[in-house]
N, C-alpha and C positions, 0 to 999 in steps of 0.2 A: 470189439466194441466200435460202433459207428461214430464218426466224428461229425460234430455239429459246430458251425460257426454262427455265433450270435453277434450281429452288428447293431450297435446301439450307441448314440452319442454319449449317454451317461447312464449309470445304474443308480446314481446317488439321489437321495430325496432332496426336495419334494418332487411331485409329478406323477400323474396317473400312468403315463406311458412307461416311465422308468419302473413303476411298481409292477406293471404287467410283464416287463422284461425279466424282472427279478423272479416273479412267479413262474415264468417259463423255465428259467434255469433251475428253480426248485423242483419242477416237474420232471426235468431231464436228468438231473444229477443221479449218478449211480446206474443209469441205464444207457447213457451216451457219454462220450468224451467231449466235453464242451470247451470251446475257446471263445472268448469275448473280445471283440474288436471295438475299441471305444476311445473317446477323447480324454476321459478323466479316470484317474486311479480310483477304483471303487473303495469307499470308506465302509468296510464291512460292518463295523459296530454301529455306525449311523444307519445303515441300510436295515439291519436287523431290528434296531430299536424303533425306527419309523414305520417299517412295513410289517413288523411282527413276524419276520422270517427267521430261519436258522441257517443262514448261509455261512460258508467258511471259504477261506482263500483256496483251499485244496479242491473245491467243487468245480473249478474251471481254470484253464490257462488264460493268462491275460496278454493281449496284444494291444499296446498303446500306439496311437498315431505318432509319427516322428516328432522328436522334441522341438525342432525348429518351428513346425507348424502349430504346435500347442502354444508356444511362446507368442507367435504371431497372432493367433486367434484370441489370446487374452488381451491384446492391446489394440484391437479394432475399435473404432469409435461407435459402431452399432453392433448388435449381436451377430448379424449375418448368418442366421441359423441355416437358411437354405443352402448357401454356398458351403458352409461347414458340413452339412449333411451330405451334399453331393461329393465333396472331396473324400469324406469317410467311405462312401460307396465306391468311389474309384479305387481306393485302397482295398476294399473288400473284394472287388472283382479280380484283383491281382492275386488274391489269396484263395479264391473260391475253389479252384481246381483241386486243392488238397483236402477238401471236405466232402462228406456224403450229403450234407444238407446245410443250407444257409437260411437263417431266420432273422427277422427284425420285428420289433414292436414300435417302429418309428414311421408309421404311415406308409405311403407308396415308396417302394425302393427298387432300384435296378442293381441286383447283386450278381449279374452275369448269367449263371444257370437259372433254371426255374426254381424259385424259393418260396418261402412262406412270409407274407407281410401281414401285419396287424394294423388296421386302420382305425384311428381314433377320430380323425376328420380328414377328408381328402385334401392334402396340403397343396396339390397341384392346381386346385381351383383357388380363386381369390378367397381369402379368409373372411369370416363374418366381420361386420363393422366393429364389434366389440374388441376384436383382436388387432385392429389397425393402429399404426403409430404414425408420427408426423411424416416419416420418410416414405410412407405408402400413399401420401396425399397427391403426389405428382405422378399421373399415370405413366408417362413415358419413362420415368426413372425406374419405377418398380418393374415395368415390362422389360426394360433393358437388363436390369439386375437378374430377373428370373431367366431370361434367355441366356445370359452369360453364365449363370450358375449351372444350368443344365448342359449347355453345349461345350464349354471348355473342359468339363469333367466327363464328357461322353455319356451322359445319362440317356438311356434308351427307353422311351415310353413303350415301345413295342415289347421289349423284354419285360418291363414292369407288368404289362397286362397279362403276361403268361403265368405270373405268380398265382399261388393260392391266396385269395384275399379274405382274411378273417376281419370281422368288424366288431366293434364293441356294443352295437345295438342295431335293431332293425331300422331305426331312424337313420343311422349313419350308413347302413347297408343300402337304403333307398337313395341316399345322396351319392354314394359311390357308384352305384349302377347307373344313375343318371349322368354322372360326370364321365365315367370311363367305359360304360357298356360291358362290365364284367360281372360274372356271378360272384356272390359273396356268401360267406358262412358266418352267422352270428355266434360269437363266443363271448358271453358276458364276462367282464373282468372279475376277479375275486375280491372280496373284502377280507384283507389279511389282518384280522383282529378277532380276538376271542372276547366277546362281551359277556360279562357275568349275567346269569339268568335271574334278574331281580323281579320278584313277583309284582304284578300290576298294582295291587293295593299298597305296596310299599314304595312305590315311585312317587316323585313329586308331580303335582298337577300343573306342570309348566312345560315350556317349549325350549328346544335347542335348535340352533342352525350352525352349520359348519361350512367353511370355505374361505377363499381369498376375499379380502375386503376390496372389492373393485366394482366399477359401475355395472358390469354385465351381471353381477350377482343380485342387483336390485334390492339391497338391504333396507333401503328406505321404504320399499313396498311391504316388507315383512313387518317393520315397525308400524306402518299405517294399519295393516290388517289387525295386528294384536291390540293396537290402540282402540280400534273399534270394538273389539271383543271386551276390553276392559271398560269401555264406555257403556257397555250394556250390562255391567255389573259382575263380570267374570274376572276375578282377580288373579289372572295368570301372570307368569313372569317369563322372561326370555334370557337364555344364556347364548351369547354370540361368540363363537369360537373361530378364530382365524388370524390371518396375518395381512397387514396392509400391503396392497399391491399397486396402488395408484395414489401418487402424492396430491393430485388435484381433487380426488374423491374423498380422501381421508378427513379433511377438516369438517365437511358437512356431516359425515357419519359420526365423527367424534362429538360434534355439537348435539346431534340427535340422541346419542347415548347419554350424554351429560344431562340433557333436558329431561330424560326419562330414567334417570339413575335409580329411582325408587323401585323399578321393576326390570330394568335391563342391566345385565352384568356382561362386561366384555373381557374375554380371555385371549390375550395376544400371545402367540408362540407357545401355546399350551403343549406340554409333553404328551406323547401319544398315550401312555398309561393313564395320565390324568384325564385326557379327553375321553378315553374309553369308560372310565369310572363315572364321569360327569354325565355322559349321554345315557349310560345304562340305568341311571336312577331317575330319569325323566320319562314322562308318558308320551310326549308329543315332539315331533320334529316338523320343521317348516323350511321350505326352499322357494326361491322366487326367480331363478334364472330362466329366461325364455329360450327354448330350443337348445337346451343343454345337450351336448354330444352323447353323454351317457348319464352322468349324475352320480359320481362316486359318493358324494356326501349323502345323497338320498339313500343309496344302497347301504351305507354304513349305519344310518339311523334305523333303517328297517332291520338290519342284522342285529342291532342293539335291542330290538323288541319295541320300538316306538311306533305309534301311529303317525304317519308322515303325510303332510299336505304339500302339493307341488303344482306348478302350472301344467295345463293340459297341452303339453308340447314336448317334443324331444324324447330322449332316453328315459326320463323319469316315468313316463306313461307306462313303459314296459316293466320297469322296476316295481311299480305299484299295481301291476296286473290289470291296468285299464280301469281300475275301480273309480267310478264316477264320483263317489262321495269323498274321494281324496284329491281329485283333480279340479283345479279352478281356472276360470277364464278372466276373472277380474277381482279387484279388492272386495267388492260387495259379495261376489260369489264365494270367495274364500271365507269371509267372515261368517256368512250364513252356514256354510258346511261345517266349519269349526265349532260354531256355537251349538248346532244340532248334536254334534258328537260329544261335546263337553257335558251336555244336559242329559245324555241317554246312555247309561251303562250297557244296555243290551246292544246298542249300535256299536259301542266300543268293542264288545266281544266279537261281533260279526266281522268287524274290520280287522281285528287282530288275527282271527282264524284265517281270513283271506290272505293276510300277509305272511302267514307261516310258511307257505310254499316258497315265497321269495327269499326268505331267510336261508333256506336250504340251497336255492338256486345260485346264490352268490358265495358259497363256501369255497375255500381253497381246495378242498378235496374234489369237489365237482369240477373245478377249473382244470386241475391237473389231469384227471381222468379223461375229460373230453379233449384236452389238448393232445395228450398222448395218442388217443384214438384217431384224431385228425392227422397226426404225423404218420401213423401206420397206414392209413388209407392213402395218404399222399405218396408215401414211398412205394406203394404197390402199383401206382400208375406208370405205364410204360414211358410216358413223356418225361417223367422225373429224371430218368437216367441220362437224358440228352444234355450235353454241355454246349452252350452257345457262346 
């Protein structure tokens, strides 16, 4: 049985990248001998509960980073994700010769030999404004930090460019090709949840939204859109499902929820089974983040059988099949398209039929099959066997 090294900072929830890594292991177990190199001890019960997987400790061998480095990492004043990632990859390169294949779901990686990297967003470019923190505001500081992280750990961009680059969406594929000049293969991440098939006529005529409560999610825009719908006489309601991720943003959103508590319900830290049940019994989903890298929340709502409205940008455009009646460019555009849908059962049926393909496209079975096929093709390439 061939040996695979999965290098990932963590498998523990939350996080879309960790979810993809877990799904990769699920696809590989029983077919490959998997070893996981990581910073954190995997909490198997939490992983299975959050991601809907059936992982067991026996599915892989665990290699943790040295204890001294884990203690040091826990006590740094800032997260220092890039430096930690680079040090993890340094450790990976020292182990890589003992494996037939090295895989990571943590964006661009230098694993030594030619490996497989799954890119959610090209992290070697400057991150979007929504992801910046106070310590990114001084250009020479962040430039020095990035240089130090890459160079003292021996990260080779040249080796990274030789990897097979999988991406979570065509949108990120275009960003990656522009940044690095490499070919990419789009492998949409799976939605690891079994939503019950609730008939349309039995669903509540309301909306759900899922995700972090943070400025980039633009939750105030969702409230404004639905407020306009209600102002036009459609008595829809909203279930906001998420966890606060920004202390400065939280007070304004809490105030908006309180001001509209007659029709907005907030569910903080909702368990995954309860989230699945709540989403599945509603007709509509709504999203507002601009240029979302993929849009797992959108994919989850589609998998649940909802008609979902989202901005006309980023990964959600692919998830919604480019359907113009579901994509909006402004608050006014969204309100108009939603109102036309609410008022027209035939339009609802057409949209649901169109989204049926997407529900299959984001299944765990589809992801596992395509991922294994990509590995088989990768292993057949002559260049794969070369160790650098």
